[in-house]
Structures are given as structure tokens and as C-alpha cells.
N, C-alpha and C positions, 0 to 999 in steps of 0.2 A: 504494500500500500504506500502511496506517495505521501511524503511529509507535507503538511499544510504550509502554504507560503506565508510570509510575514503579515500581509494584509489580512489574511484569513485569521491568523492568530490575534491580531489587533482587534478585529471585529468580535471575535469570541471573548476576548478579555473585557472589552467594553460591555458585552452582554452579560458579564458576570462570571466567566470561566477563569478562575485564578490560575489553573494549570496552563492555560494558553500563554499567560505572561511568563510563567516559569520556562516554558519551551523557548519563547522569544529571548529571554534572558540567557539561557544556556547556549543558544545559537550564536549570540553576539558578544558575550562577556569577555572571552579571551582576546579577541581582536581589539575590542575597546580598551581593555587593560593594557595590552601591548602598546597601543597608540599613546596612551597617557604616560606609560613608562618611557617611551622614546622622547616625549616632549619635556619631561621633567627629569632633573638629575635624580639619581638613585634614592630619593626621599620617598620610601615606600609608604610612610604614613600620609604624606600629602597626596600621593597617587591614590591610595585607598579612599581618602576623604573625597577627592574629586570624583572618583569612580562611583561612590555611593550617592553623592549629590546629583550626579548625572542621572542615575537610575530613578532617584526620587523625582527629579524634574520630568523625566520621561513618563513616569506614572501619572504625574499631574497633567501633562500635556497630551497624553494619548487620546483622550476623548475628542480633542480638536484636530488630531492628526489627519491630514489629507494626503492620499497616495499620489504624490507628484514625482515619484522616482523611487529609488531604492530606500528602504527603511534605514539601512546602515548609514547612508549618507546623511540622513536626517539625524540619526543617533549621534554620529560624530560631530555634526554641527552643534547639537545641544551640548555635547561634552566640551567642545572648543569654547563655546560661550561661557559655560560654567568655569572652565579653566581661566579664561580671560578675566571674568568677574572676580575670581579668587585671587589672581595675581594682582589685580588692581587694588584689592583690599589689603593684601599682604605686601605689595610692592616688591614681589619676587620676579626674577627673570628665569624662564625655563632653560634648561640645558639638556644635552643628550645624556642618556643613562650611562653611568660609569660602568666600565667593563667588570669591575669587581663586584658589582651589585648582584649579578646572577652568575655564580661560579659554574664553570663547565665541569662536566664529569670527564676525566681523562680517558682517552682511548689508548690503551697500552699496546695495541697492535700497530700503531703508527710510529714513525721515526720521530724521536724527540726534536731533531733540528728542524724538521718540516713543521712540527707543531709550533715551535718558537717563531718561525717565519710567518705562519698564519696569524699567530697572536700579535706579532708586531704589525702586520698589515691591518688587522682589525683595529688596533690601537690608533694607527695613523688615520684610518677612515673615520673613527669616532671623534678624534681630535679635529679633523677637517669639518665634519658635520657640525660640531659644536661652534665652529667659527662662522658658519653661515648665518645670515639674517633669519630670524624666526620663521617668516612666511616661506622662504625658500626651503628651509629645513623641513617644514611641515609638508609642503608639496612633495618633496623627495621621499619622505618617510611614508606618506599615504600611497604613493605610487608603488613603493616596495610592498605594500599590503594589498596590491592589486585593485586599488580604486581607480576608476576611469577619471579622465580630466573633467568630465561633466560632473561627476560626483564630488570631486575635490572642489570644483567651483561652487557647488551647493554648500559644502561644508564651510568653505572660507567666505561665502557670501560675496563672491566677485565673479567677473566674467571669465569665460573659458580662456579668452586671449590673455587675461592677466595671469591665470594659472599656468598657461603655456610659457609665458614670459618668465615667470618665477622658476619654472622647471629648467628652462634654458639657462638662466643665470646660475641656478644651483649647480647644474652639471659643469658649466664653465668655471665657476668658482671652486668647485671640488677638485677639478683637474689641476688648477693653479695651486691650490693648497696642498694637495697630495704630492704633486711634483716638487714643490718647495720643501716638503718634509722628507722626501726620499733622497733628494740631492744633497 
């Protein structure tokens, strides 16, 4: 049997089916949490708080939700707005997640020198991402999570051309930053 789509789950939840919301939550929680972790430095308490506030806002806004695209794009837009509001209140600046925040499980079958090279490469990429302007970094990270440019434009509340421009500059700036760190 096919899984119900997001809109069917939303309609069921609005009609009083709590399990429909649980399914919607389970379907999108990991991707949303990863998105927030990538935008904030390894402060898991702050990520958790914004994650919870986002879902509370979603519950509040779902009765008025209109299916104008993918639910996940709307969800990420709500999360982005909650994040911006929280940052304004706290006057914090988001950064990319520290590599130490999520320790890797070592794969002993791999050569140690190759593992070190990959760790160094990841560190260089994370440092370069941290130096990008926030909007460019966000577009880049959302594309890494397979969001379309149209969906990203909905999340960031701007035109597709603006998103494409941000992606262009993000890639160009990343190339410069990474080349500068490697040389």
C-alpha cells in the first residue's frame, strides 16, 4: 500500500488524526534537524530549541497551510524564520557545524593516511563554508539536501534568479577559499 502524501497527512491531522502528524513529523524530522545543525555551530541545545519551536509553529500554522508546493519547502521556510527571529533576539551569528560535534565511527578497514587526507579535506571544506555569507551558505547546504532552486526560493522568500545568483557566488567563493587553503 502506498504511503499517504504530505497533503493527505495534513488534511487528516486537521480533521483530528494525531497519528497523521506523527507520520509527517517522522518523515521530515531528520532532514530538518540536519539543516539546522548545518546552519548553527555545534550548539546542540540551540539547535534543539529551534527545532522544537519550528514544530510548534508548524502545528499552529497547519490549519492555514495551502498546498502551493512541497511541504518540506514550507517547513524549512518556517524553520528559517524561527531561526532568524531567535538570532535577532539573541544577536547570534550562525556558523557551520564543527567537525567534532558529530564524531565519526572509524572504519578500520581503511588506510589511516587516506582517512587523514579525507578528514583534512572535510576540515578545509567546513572552514570555507563557514566563511561564506549566510545566504550563500544556506543555498549551498539546501542544494546538498536535494532541494530544487524553486524550493530554496520559497524557503528564502526570494526569486529563483536570486537563489541562482547566490549559488553561483557560493561555488565561486568556495573555489577561491579552498584553493587558498590548499596552496
